[in-house]
N, C-alpha and C positions, 0 to 999 in steps of 0.2 A: 191836378188839374189846373191850366195855366192859364187863372182868372181875372178879368179885366182890369180889376182892382189893382192888380202888380205889374199890370205891365208895364208899366214904367219903369220898371227896372233894367227889360229887354234895350226900350232905350236908351237907360244909361251905356248898355254894356256898347250898343252902338256908337255910341259919339265916342267913344275909350278905343274900340275895336275898329270900327268899320265894320262892315256886310260881310266883305269876301272872306268868310271865317268859319274855322272846323267847330262843333257844336256839341258835344256831349251831353244827352237828355237823360235822367236818371225818370221812368216810368212812362209810360205811354200816354202822356200829355194833352187832353183834348182842350178843343179853347170854341164850347157852346155859342159865344156868344160873337166870333167870327164865319164872317162865312169859309173860311181855310179849314175849318171843322179839328182839323190837331195842329199841335204844333211842329211836329214836322211838314208836313204840307206847307204849313206856314214860312217856315225856315228856307227851307225851300225853294218850292212856286214865287211866295208874295215878297222873298228878303236875299234869295240867290247865295246863300248861304253856299262858300264851299264844299261842305260835307257836314254829313249831320248825323250822327249813332245814337238811340234811342235804344236804353235797357229795360224789363218790364218781364215781369216773369208770367202775363198772359199774354204776350206775346202779339198784340193786338197794333197795326197800324206799321207796319215794319219792325217791332222792336222785337230785339235778340232776346231770347229766354236763359237769360245768365242770372245768377246768386249772387246779390248783392252783399249779402254776407261774408263774400268768398276774398281772396285778393284776388281781381279782373287783370292785374298789369303782369301773373304770371306765366296766364295762356294768352293774355294780348300784351307781350310785350312793345309790341309799336303804341300802342296808347298811355304811355306813362310818361306825360308830358306834351302829350300831344296836341288839347284842345285849346283852342282860345276863350272858348266858356260854356261851362260848366251849371248843367241848372239842376235846380234839386227844390222843385215844384208840389213839396209837399209827400217825396217818397219816402225820404229817411225813416220815417219815424214806422214804416211802414214792416222795416227790413227787423224781422223778431228774431232778438239776440243776436244782434249782429250789428248793431249803429255803430260802434265804432270803428268796426271793418268799410261800412259803407262810408263812411266822413274821412277814412283814407285812400278809398277807390277815387271820391270825389278830389282829395287834393292831388295826390297819381294823376290824375287823368289831363289834371292844368299844368298848360305851361309856366313858364315864370314870365310875368307880366299879366297871363291871361284873367280874367274878369270870372268870381265864384255865386252863386246867387241859392240861398235857400229860404224856402220857408215852410211853416209848419204847426201844428196846432199849441197853443199855449193851456199852462195847467189850470182850466179855467171849469172842469165836469163835462168832458165830453168821454166818456169811459168807451167810446164803444168804438169812438174811431180810429182809435192805434194801440198799438202795445205801448208805444211812447213818449210823453209830451215835453215843451221846449219850457225852461222859464225863462224871464225875460231877460235876466242876464245874459242867458249859454252864448248864442250868437257873439256876443261883443265879447267875451273872455272867451271864445277859442279864436276867436279872430288875433285876439295879445298872444296866445299861448304859442300859435303858431305863427305871430309874427306876417301877418296879412294887414295890407293898408285895407282900414274901413271907409268902405265910402258911403252905407246904406244901412241903416239901423231902426227899424221902427215896427210897431203894430199895427196893424190893418182892418180896418170894420169889413166884413163880410157881409152884404149883405141877400138876404137869401137862402144861408148854406147853412140848417136847418141841420145836418148829420155833424157837424165841426165842433157845437157848446147850446150847452140847455140857454146860457144866458139871451137875455137879448141882445145885448151888445157882444155878436160873435166878431174877434178878430182872429190873426194870423201875426205870428211872430216871423220878422222878415229879416234880411242880411243882405248886401253885397259886398264883397272883397277883391281885392284884385293881387295874387297872391306877386310879391313881389322881390321872395328869390326861389330856388331851389331849394331850401332845407328838407330832411326829411320830415314826414309826420310825426307829431310830437306821441310817445307811445301810449300803450291805451294804460298805465298807472295813469299816466300825469293827464288824460284825456278824461280818465273817470273821475279824478282832481276836479276837476273843473265842478262836477254837481252840480250841471246844470237841467239835465235827463230825469224825468222820473220816467220808471217804468214798468209794465205791468205784469206779473210774470201769471201772473192767471189768466190773462187777455186771451185765450185759444180757447180757454173751458171755458168763458162765457159769454163768447160773440157767438 
């Protein structure tokens, strides 16, 4: 879901890229707080984006039913380095047993000079939300490892989102990067050595 509390990330991307851009959206992102109702409709109809592709196994709102745990640039080589703005608003943590491949897809979709935004749940007692959760340092260390320019790193309070966390002060980890070169994505071994992501292998059995 593209929440109001993180919408300033879109405005940061507009300032860097302009609005006549190509967008890759992970997940079928809803915008309940906005009249558009969905991010796809917002980007295309309200902001006039040049192109918008979304990927979600639910297939809703025009999303393509594709598996983000696979290297999608093999089946869709035209997507490699194609998109100006790649958004991961709370999707990667749901790609069970495939978070490395998901972040590799994000990297590969984005063109040199393009912008990437990620948000997701912290490791703070919300085991029913998703199999993966992020430690505060993860997004910063990922930026360093991939040689991204870090534009924003924050933990945002999110009001009324009871599914995200037991704690009274519910938060999302959030980060924005600019992909400043065309280096290949880091290896799986290097990604796992970052040690910034917790994985609950029993998640599907408990939910």
